[in-house]
N, C-alpha and C positions, 0 to 999 in steps of 0.2 A: 155259479161264482160267485154273487154276490150274497146269497145265502153262505158259500163258504167263509165271505170276508167277515161277516158278521159275526157266525160261529167263532172264528178266529180271535175279534175282537174280545168277546166277552172272555174267552180264554186268556187273554192278554190280561185283564184287567183285575183277574182271580191271581196270575201269579205274580209274587212277591218279587221285589229287585232283590238279588243280593251283593254283596262285595265280598272280594277275597275267596272267591270259590275254592281256589287251592287248597284251602285249607280244613276243608271237611269232604272227606268221600261222602258222607251222609245227604250233605247237601248239592253235590256235585251231579246226583242219580235225577235232578230235576231237568239237567239240564241235556241227558239223553232224551225224556221228553220233549223235549224244545227241539232237538235237533230234529228227533221223529217227524215233530207236527211238521216242523219244517219242509221235509221230504217228503210229507200227504201234498202239502200246498204247492211244492214247485212240481209237484208229477201231476195236479190237476192242471197247471199252469202249461205243461206240457202236453197235457191232451187237446190241448185249444189250439195250442201253435205248434202240432208234431212235425209238419216239414219244414218249419222255418228254427227248429230249438232243438236239432239231433243232438248235440254236442251237449246238452244241458242235461239231456234224457238222461244219457250215459253217466253223468254224474249221480243223477236223483238214483237212480237204480245200484250204483257203489255203495251210497249211503245209507239206502232202502235197506238192503244186505246187512249192513252193519250194525245199523240202530235195531233192526227188529230181533237180532241176535243179544245185543245190550240191553232192550229192556226186558227181556225174560230173565235175566238176572244183574239187576244195574248195579249193586254194590259188590258183585264176586268181578264184575266187568272192569268197573272202574279201582277193584283191587290191584291191578295190574299197573304198577306207572306209566308203564310205556302207554297204554289205553289211555289215562287221566291226561297226559301231556299231549297227544293227540286229539283229544276233544277239544281241549285249549287252542292249540295250534289253527286245529280248523274250522273251531267258530269264530276264534280272534282276527283269525286272517284270510283263509282259502275260502270263507263264505263272502268276502269283500271281492278276492279276486270273480267269483262266478255273480256279483254284483255290476261287476265292469262289461262283463259277457252279454248278460241280460239288457243293459242298457242300450244295446247296439239295437234292438228293436222298438218300437213306438210301444207296443204294448208294455203298462207299467205297473198290471194285477200285481204279480209276484213280487215285484221291487216293492211295494208298498206293505205288502205283508213281512217282507225281510227289513225294511225298515222300524216297523213299529216293533217287531222283537228283538232285535239288536240292543235297544235299552236294557234286557234283560240277558245280554251275552255278557261273556267272562273279560275282562279288560285285559292291555297290555302286560298290566299286572299280576294277573292272572295267569297268563301265557308264560312270563319271565320266570315267574313263584314255584310253576311244574316244572319247568326246564332246569334251573337251579337244585328244586327237588330232584330231580335223576342223578345230577351230578353230587349233590350229598349221598344219594344211596349207593354211586358207583365207589366213591371214597371209603366209606362205612364198611362196605360190604365187601370191598375190593373185588369188584366186577368187571372185566373188560367193558371196553366199546362194543366190539362184536359180540358178545354173549348180550347184551344188551340192546343192542340193533335187531338181533335174531329173536328176541322173546323170552328168550334161555333163562327164566329166572325161575328159581324152587318155588314149588308148590302152586303155580298157576293154572288155573283153566282155561281163560282165554288169553291164547299165544297169541302175542301182534308183534309185525315184524315193522322197524322203522324204515322209510325211506332216504336214499339220498337229501330230499330236502330238509328230512326231520332234522338228520344227523349235524347238516349243514346249519339248522338255526338255533341248534344247542351251541355248536361252535362259536355261532355270533353273538349267542348271547354270553356266552365265557369271556367271547375280546372287547364287548361293549363294556365287560365289567374288570379290564385289564385282567382277567384270569388266563394266561398263554398256556398253562399246562394245561387246564380241559378244552381249550383253542387246539391246541396240538392234536390231545386223544381223537375228538369229534370231528375235527376235518381230513383226519387221517383216515378214519372207518368213511367219511365220505367218499373221500381219496379212492379208497380201498372197494367200493361199491361200484364206483363207477367204473375203475379197472376192472373189474368183474362183467362189465357189460350192463347194466341197471341203466334203462330209459333213464334222464333228468332232464329237466330245463336248466338244470346249474351243469356251468362246463367246470372242466377239470383245470381250466387256468384260473378262472374263478376262485375254486377251493384252493388250488397252492398259494393265489396269492396272499390270503388270509396264513396259510399254514406256513410257509416261507418267514411273512413276518413275527409268527408266534414263536417258531423256532429260532431263529436269529432273536429275539428278548430275553428267549431263556439259555444266551450265551454260544447255540452251535452254531458259529457263521460255516463251517466249511458245510453241513448240510443245509443250511438256510441256500449258499452259493449252489449247490447242486439242483434241489429244487429250483432256483432259477432260471438255470439252464435249460431245466425239462420244461419250464413254459414257455423260455423265448424259442425251442423248438417248434411247440404246436402253435405260437404267435407271434412272430420274429418281430412285431411293430410295437408291441406290449410295451408302453411309454416305460410306466414305472419298474417293471423288469428289468429293461435297459439299463434305468438309472441303478436299480441294485445290484447289476452284477456287476458293475467297476464300484460301485463302492465295496460290496462285499469283499471283492479281491485284493483291496486298498487293506481290508480291516487284515483279512486272512493274510498278508504279508506282511504287516505291521507286527501281526499278532507273531507270526514264527521269527521276525527278528529280535523280539524281545524276547522270546525265550531263549534264543540261541544266547544272547547277551548277557541274560541273568544265570544262563547252566543251568545243572541238574539238579542244585538244591534245590531252586526257586523252585522248580518241574514239582518237586518234592514235597514243598510246600504247600503248592497249589493243589496237590491230590488230600492232601489231608484236611482243607478247607472245602472240598466238594462236598455238596449234598443234594440229598435229591430233591428232584426237580419239584415235588407236591410240597418238599419243606423248604423249597423256596418261596413257592406260593404262597405259602400261609405267612410267611415272614413279610412277603411284599403286601399283601392285606392284613398284616398288623391282625393276626387271629389273636379274639380276646380269651380264647379258654385255654390254659395251660396243659391240662391234662386230657386233651383229645387224643392223641393217641391211644391211652390207656381206656378211653372212652369207649373209642370202635374197636377197641379189641374185646371188651365185653359185652358189645352189640353180638359181635360175630360168634362170641361162646366160646372165647379165648380167656376168659377169666383165670384167676387165681383158684386153684383146686386145695381143700380142707386137706387138714393132714386125717389120717384113718383116725388118727386119736381126736380130733376136735367133731369129724364126721360120727364118731359112736355116740356123741354126747346129743345127736339133735332124733328126736323122737315124735312119734304119731301118737295121739291121746283124743279120746271124746271129753270135748270140754262144756263143763255145765257151770262154771265161774263160781265155783263155791256153794253147788245147791241152788241156783237161780230158779226160780218156781217157774218160769218159763222152759228151762232148761232140763230141769230136773225128767221127765218123761222122750226131752226128744235132743239130746244133749249133739251138740256140732264136731263133726272130725276136723281138728285142729292139726297141723303140720308144722314143724321147726322148718324154716327153711334157710336162718343162719343163726351164729350164736352170738356176735360182738360186731354190729348191733344185734339185739332180739328182733329176727324179721319171724313173723309168724303166717300162715296161711290159713284159712278156716276153707273148707271145701263144700259144694251142694248150699252154700251161702244165701243163694238169692234165685229164685224160680225163673224161668224161659216168661210166666204171663209176667213178670216183676219186671225183668229186662226190657220188655216187647211195651209196658204202661210208659217206663220210667223214660223211654226214647220216643217214645211217641209225646208225649208232653213236653221233651227238651227238645226237640228239632225245630218246629216253626219259631224258636227263641235263639237257635244258635247264634251267637256272635263271634266275632275272632276272641280267642281267650288271651288274656291279659294274665301281668305278672305286679307287683308291688313294687314300685320304684323306692330304693333305699334311702333317695336325698327328699322327695317331697312326700313318702309315705302315703300317694298314692296308687291306681291301677292305671298301666298304661299297657298297649301292646309292646312287643319285641321279637327281634326276627328269629333267636333262638327257640322260640315257642310256635310250631306250626300246627295250630288245633283251632278249633273253636268248642265254644261252652256256654253253658247256661247253667241259673242256678234254680232249683227246684225247693218251694218251702212245706213245712209238714203239713200247713191246712189245706194245700193244691189239691189232694189225694189222699185214700186210705193209705194207697202205697207206700206213700214216701213216710209218712207217717209209721209207718209200721216198719221198713226199713231201719230209721231213726231209732226205734225203740230196741230193736234186733242189736246195733252196734251199742247201744247202751247197756243190754242184758251180757254181752259176751266180752266188751272190754271194763265193764261197771262205771264209766265215766259219765261225768252229767253233761248231756245231749243240749241244753236249753242256752248253754253258752257257745255253743259249736256253731260255726257257719254253716250256711244251708249249703244242700247235697250238691254240688257242682257234676253237673256231667259234660263228658271230653268226646267229642269226636276229630279223629286227629285225619288229616288231609294227607298229599301227596307226599311222599317221605317223611310222614308226620312226625315230631321229636317236640320233646323239650329238653333241652341241652342241661348239663349237670348243674346243680340248684340247691338250698339250704330250703327245706318249710318254714322254718323257723327263723325270728329275727335274732340277725347277732348283735354286739355289745356296740357295734361301732353303726348299727340301726334301730335307736332307742324310739323310733317314731313309727315303723313298721305297720303295727297294728293299733295303733294310738287312736285312730276314727271307732275303732270297733268298742273299745274298752272292755275288753274281756280277757288282756293278758296276750302271753305269748301261744303258738299253736305247741301243744303239751305233746301231741300223739298225731298221725295221719292213719287214717284209712281208707283203700284201695281198691274197688269192686272190677271186677275183669266182666264186663259182659258181652263180650264177642271171643270167639278164637282168631287168632293172627297167623295165615297160612307160614310167612317166614319175616323175621324183624321183630319190633315192637317192644323188647323187652325190659324190663324196671331193672338198673341196674346200680349198684353203690361203687361210684368210683374209688372212694376212699379203703374199701377194704375189699374189693373184689368182686362183691357179691351177684347175679344177676337172679333175675326173678320173672319166668316165662308166662306171657297170658294164657291163663286156662277159664273157658265161661264160664260162671258161675260159683268163681271161687272168690275169696276177696284176702288181703296183705294187711298187716297191721305192726306196728312199729311204732315206738315211745322217739320223740325228736329232742324231749328235756330229760336231763337227769331228773332223779328225786329231788337232788336238791335247788332245780330252775336252771342248772345250767345247760348251755346246749351242748347235744351227743353231735362234735364233727365228722364223726364217722359215718352220720346218716344222710350226706350228702349223693343225689342220687338224680337219676336221667331217666328220660323216657327215649328208647331207641328210635331211629326212625324205620316207619312199616314200608318194609319191602314189597311184600304181597300181602292183600289182605285189607281190611276195615276194622280198624280198631276203637272198640268202645270203652269208655271206663266212668267213674264215677266217684268221685271222693267224699270224703267228711274231715276237715279239720278241725280239731279238738281243740278246746282254749285252756288256759289254767282256772281263769274261775268256774269256782262251783267245784273245783276238784279238791280244795283244802282236805276234806275228810273220807275225800275216794282214793286219792291217793298222797299221804302224809309226805311231809317236805322231809329228804335225808338229811344228815349231819354234814356228811362228807362231799365237796364238791363233784366228785365221779361216782356219785351213790346211787 
């Protein structure tokens, strides 16, 4: 046992503490090995206290099976958002419950191990972030709570079901965020699973208590009253339910009288004002994204379809960029993805070796992705960008230098004034909501600190396939570009005149299933004076 503790201690010293685990699937894989190590330590403790800790042994065997499967394909396992959420929940909540159980015994060896490892565990923020990611996926891809709970997501490899406790936890997180729409969805699912006979420490009365209040807050007093009556059948002494029963009956009667006095005209007017429950919730939470519905439609593949005439003008070609020496013998396959703005995709543009090297260099340095604050001009984190990123310079490895040169050869643009290669890995439900890459006129200091002018163009590598979701969508024009490993897309953010092209407003859709790795190069104005001469008209 002593030797085990020493080895564990050395392991922990080499394990880097991370924050915001939920924002990067790539870094979350470390947690699976951490959890696997905890299981191993736990089983050692069980062997020493077999007769006294039978209940603990059962817990360990359950997790041993789970983690053994998970570590065989960590990224694939965590690509399923339910697995990622449950990992957050286990490490943040359930292991603490286990600690309380073990503390009943005088032997504290396992507790010491667990206490040391806890400094590397996800936080409440991670668990909440993973939960909100599931809710975001549910809305974006119009998934039912039943489908998510059953693990029925497209393209999944490691199917995972949610327990009553999991559904209840999601509902509670939504409730604490004053999100009664999702509270209703997940408390209803928890109640449904209880009604089907699933065993759980969570009882029906507790679930209905949250559910009835969420329904009441959304204006459905009659439904809230019916749930309250059902609660009282199970627990006639429930103090809050008894109080609510009288209150709901009073409010319902008051509502009926008001409707009778107002007459049918007022009822018709009320029907006109009726809004979808989710619309009400978005209004309550003051959703800052005006095009959210359009954005989500594009993410689901429900975008604007080109007319046959426009579609006929899109072509595929072998590109050597005007007989650039490096491309004469090996021209690159180029495909038009969209016409206005002109978006092109380059196929087989980055090799598997180059991808693995870029990921290898970036992974130890992944940090929560930032955005430019238009007011301060400085980098800051944002809730609308859920990913982790790292920056790689050309002098770090020949592969990075070679990639930069390839971009220059194909675009004809100067790379010396471009930003470094940014590598991003998206987390649970990872996304980047609609934004512009270039600085607008009301953001004169957006890139002042760089001294290289505005972002004239964007180059984006896809370094992984994504099982479901994760498209790059252009909300103003209705274009959707889907991830394909080994390809890259390119577009200009500015017209040749230097004016911003507002049709390039784009977003990275939430990753539904899978693990999304991308890298991008933002190319700036300085150095392009002779490579892309200025146009004479504003929109040229």
